[in-house]
N, C-alpha and C positions, 0 to 999 in steps of 0.2 A: 276421170283420173284422180281428181282431188278427193272424191269420196273414197276411192280405193286406198289412197295414202292415209286418209284419216282413219279408216277402218283398221289398217295395219297398225297405226299408232295406238288405237284403242285396244287391240288384241295384245300388243306389247305391254301396255299398261296393266292389263288384267293378268295375263299369264306370267309376266316378268316380275310382278310384285314380290319382293323378298320377305323372308321370315326375319325374326329378330336377329340382328347381326352383331350386337354387343360392341358398337363403336361409341366414341365419346359424345358426338352430337345426339345420337339416338338415346343413349342413357341419360343425358342431361334433361331431355324433354320428358322421357318416361318417368324419371324420378319425380318431376313436378306433377305430372298427371296422377301418379300414385298418391302423392301427398294431398293434392287438391281433392281427389275423389274420396280418400279414406280418412283424411284428417281436416280437410277444409282450410289448409294453409299452404302458402307458397314455399315454406321452409322444407328443405329436403334432408335435413338431419333430424334425429330424434333424441330424446333424453337417453342417458346411458342405461337407464333401467328398462328401456323398451327395445324391441327388435329394430335394427337398422332398416332403413328403406332400401329395398333392392334398387340397383342401378346407380345409387349415389357414389359408391366406391369405384364404379366403372367409368367415371368421367372426370376429365380435367376442366370441363366447361362449367365452372361454378365460382361463386363469389361469396364473401362473408359480409353481412350487414348486421350491425348490432349484435355480433357474436353468433349469428345463425347463418347456415349455409343456404344459398339460393342458386338456382340455375342461372347461367349468364345469358341464356337464350331469350330473345324478345318474347313477350307473353302471348301474342295473338294466336300463333299457330298452336301453342300448347293448350290454350283455352278450347280451341276447336277439337283437338285430340281428346281432351278431357270430356267434352260433350259426347263425342262418339263412344268413348269408353263406357260412360255411364249408361248410355242407351244399349250397348251390346251386353253389358253386364246384366242389365235388367231383362233383356230379351232372351239371351242365350246362356246366361250364367258364366260367361267368360271372365276370368279373373287374372290380374297381373301376377298373382302369386303362383299360378299354375303354368308350368312350362309349355304345355300344349296350347293352352289358351293364349299365352303370350305370343306365340308364333302367329296364331290366327288373328289376334288383335292388331299386331304390327302389319300383317299382310293386308288386312281390311283398311286400316288407316292409310297405308301407302297407296292402295288402289284408288280410294275415294279422294283423298286430299291431294296427293302428288300426281297419281296417274290421271285423275280427272282434270287436274290443272294442265297437264301435258296435252291432253286432247283439246282443251279450251284454247291453249296457245295456237294450235293448228287451225282451229275453227276461225278465230278472230284474226289470225295472220292472213288467212285466205279472204276473209271479209274486207280487210283493209286493202288488199290487192284489188278486189272488185270495185272498191270506191273509185279507183283510178283507171278502171277498165283495162287492166293489164291483160295481155293476150293469154289464151288458155295454156300454151306451151310454157311460157314464163311462169305463170301461176303455179302450174303443177311442179315444175322444176324447183322453184324456190320453196314451195311447201315441203317437198321431199327434203330439201337441204336443211330447213329449219328443224324438222322432226328427226332426221336420221343422219345429219352431217354436222351436228353440234353436240355440246355437252348435255343438252336437254335429253337426248336419248339415254345417256348413262344414268342421269340422276332422276329420270322419270319413274324408276322402280325402287327408289330408296327414300326414306324419310329425310326431307330437307326443306328449307324455306325458299330456296331460289326458284324452283319451278312454280309454286303457287304465286310468288311475287311476279314472275314473268307473265303468268296468266292474267293477273289483275292489270299489269301494265298494258298488255295487248288489248284488253277490253277498254281501258281508259283511252288508249290511242285511237281505237276504232271510232269511238263516239266523239272524242275531242277533235280529231282531224276531220272526221266526216262533218261535224257541225261547223267547225271553223272554215272549212273550204266550201261550204254550201252543198255538199253531196248528200247530206241527211237533213230532212225537215227539222226545224228547231222546236221539237216537241219537248215539253217540260220533263217527261219521263227520261228522255235521252240525257238531259243535263243531270238528272238525278243519278242515273247509272254511271255516268262519267265520274261524278263526285264520289260515289261510294267506292268504285274501283280505284280511283286515284287516291282516296284516303286510306285504302287498305295497303297500297304499295309501301309507304314508309313504315307501316307496322310490321311488315314481313321482311323487307330488305331495304333499310333506310337509305343507303347510297343511291338506290335506283330512283329515288324521288326526283333526281335531276331531270329524268326523261318526262315525268308527268308535269313537272314545273314548266318546261318548255311548251308542252301541249296545252296546259292551262293558260299560259300567256297568250297563245294564239286565240284561244277561245274567249279570253277576257277582252281582247281588243275588239272582237266582232260582236260579242253579246255580253257587255259588262254587267248589266243588272241580273240576268238569268244565271250567269256564271257565279256571281257572288251569292245571290240569294238562294238559288236552288242547288247548284253543284257544291258551293261552299258549305251549305247546311248539311248535305248528305256526307261530304268528306269529313265533317266534324264528328260524325257518329263513331266510326272505327278509331279515329284519333283520340276521342274522349275515352273510349273503352281501353285503349292502350295506355293512355295517361293514368286512368284510374287504377289499372292493374299494376303499373309501375310504382305509383304512389303507395298503394296498399302493400306491395312486396318490399319496396326499398326505401320508402319515405323520401323519394326523390324522383324527379321526372327525367333526369339525365340517363342516357344509356350507361350501363355499368362499365362498359369498356372505356368510357371517358372518365372513370373515377378510380384512380390508382389506390385510393384508401380502401376500397372494397375488393378490388381485383387482385391486389398484391398483398393479401393478408398472410399472416405467418402460416407456413405450411402449404401455400399455394404453389401449384406446379409452375406457374408463370414467373415465380421468383428465380427459378433455375430450370428454364426450358431445355428440352433435349432435341437432338436431330434437326429437322427442318425448322422447328419452332425457334431455334437458337440462332438463326441466320442473322448476320449483320453486314450485308453486302452494301457497297456503294450504291447510291440511288440510281445512277446511270446503268449499272449492271442489273439491278433489280428491274428497271423499266425494260431493258432489252429482253430479259428472260421471261417477263410476263406478257410480252407482245410478240417477239420474234425468236426467242430462245427455247430452252428446254420445257418450259411451261407455257410457251407462247400461244396466245390467241390465234395469231396469224400463221404460225409455223404448224400447229396442230390442225387448224381449221382454215386453210388458205382461201377457201371460197369466200370467206368474210372480207378478204382484201377488196373484193368487188365493191363493197360499200364505201371503202376509203377512196377507191378509184372514182366513184360517183361524186364524192365530196370534192376531189381535185377538179373534176370536170365542171362541177357547179361553180367553183371559184373562177374558172377560166371563161365560163359562158354565162353572162348575165341573163340571157333569155331562155336558159334551160328550164324545161317544165319542172315544177315542184322544187325549184332551186332553194327557196326559203326553208322548206321542210328538211331537205337533205343537209343543208348547212346547219340547221338547228340540231339534227341528229348527230352530226359530226362534233359540234360544239359540246353537246351533252356528253358524248363519249369521251371527249378530251377532259372535261371536268371530272368525270368518273375515274379516268385513268390517273389524273393528278392526285385525286384523293387517295387512291390506293398506293401510289408511289410514296407519298409522304406520310401516310398514316399506318401502313402495314409493312411487314417484312418477310412473310413466310409463304407467299403464293397460295394462301387459303389452307395451309396446313397439309395434312396427309390426304391429299386429293389428287385425282388425275387431272392435270391441267390447272388453270387458274379459274376456279369455280366461281369466284366473285364476278366474273365477266358474263355469266350465263344470261342475265337480264339484258345485256347489250347485244347478244347474238341475233335475235329476231330483228332488232332495229337496224343493224348493219345490213342484213339481208333485204329488208324493205328498201333501204337506201339504194341497193344495187339493182333494183328493178329496171332503171333506165339503161344500165349497162347491158343487161341481157336482151332487152327488147330491141336494141339497136345493133346487136352483133350480127354480122353477115358473113364475114370471112371464115373459111373452114378452119384455118389455123387457130383462130380465136376460140372456136368451139372445142377444138382438140385441147387447147390449153385449159379452158374452163373445165373440161371433162377430167383432166389430170388433177386439177385442184379439188374437184368434187370427190374424186377417188381417194385422195389423201385425207380429206376431211371425213369421208365415210369410214375409212380405216381407223382414224383416231377416235371417232365416235363409237365404233364397234369395240375398240379396246376399253374405252371408258365404260361402255355398257356391261362388259364382262366383269369389271370391278372398279367402281369410281373412287374407292377409298384406298389410300396408300401413296406415299411420296416416291418420286423417281421411277414410276412405272411407265412413263411416256416413252414412245419409241425414239423420241429425240434424245433422251438420256442414254438409251441402250446403243444407239447407232453412232453418235458422234460427239455429243456435248457432255456426257457423263452426268453423275448425280449432282444435285445442288448442295449436298452436304456429305459427310462421311458415312452415310447409311444407304445401303441398297436393299430395298424391300424384296423378299422372295416372292415369286409367283405362287398363287394359291394352287 
């Protein structure tokens, strides 16, 4: 059953991969790919006497450093895209200046980088379950949920950093938890893979680092020398690449989102944001709508509440199996939530649901394993089936079009839009 679900995910990743869609996030990265490949620079603007770089005018995700425009996106994913572009250009002559080639390039990058990551999430999610000898029915059910009842389904066929970050997180958790709990033999290569995957997570989705930090702590307690010397050394590789790219591009190691001097340059969209980007809700209201309201993690994907139920049970039952791991997952989720409550205001922009929670979704489902394995009453399974059904419907809506504010059924049915803009259906 697990193989069938994984095959369905792979087919979705290949057949569903989209063409060039002309959105801000995509244009921001493609502008940098174009500049790196053709001019060898991170700058996405050109002198007035030269032709402007395609894609630069089509994105608000840019900053100005020393009078030059740069993408505000972290560099690691863009570097990978640039490598793929150079290979495809040399092999097939595909060029970003050609519209037909552009569609093929974006489709290929999406299939390999994002679609491939989506399948990896499923593979390593299932492998983590097998570490704990989860029964076959629960394994198959939760694997289906993570791949087709979360935002992963919708974003698996569009260029983004969240799905690759989630894949690296699942790989790191598999090796980290397996080694820390004694389910995997402590071979050096396993520490190396843990370190490499863990080091890639912050370069792709920095707030997700909280999850690998907890996993790394468990590993450090049991194997301090190998964790520091092997896992630490391999983790340093992507981190140093990221740091080098940041320094080369911005003369600074800080993320550009933390630097108002470059983010709020004269003429920046973010000086006068529009629509959902201009929200200024009370923090309590924002927290409600990112968890239980119109963009809510648990209102759109209520099956994830099982993970929180497991955390409550773990608090109440000191002898519960894997109690420490479940509570660590809940604590990491709490830290992630607090970060987004106090550091953001727009629910991830024009997206279906709160896309910044994508990395947390497999973690919550892994936490819920003990809930499903112990369910016996028929009414509980009926209730779980309803939650899965709602989650599947939300994931299906997200898969149809993951970009655009206020498209969620929660907005249409009873909560209304989060701002004075209602986006039409395509």
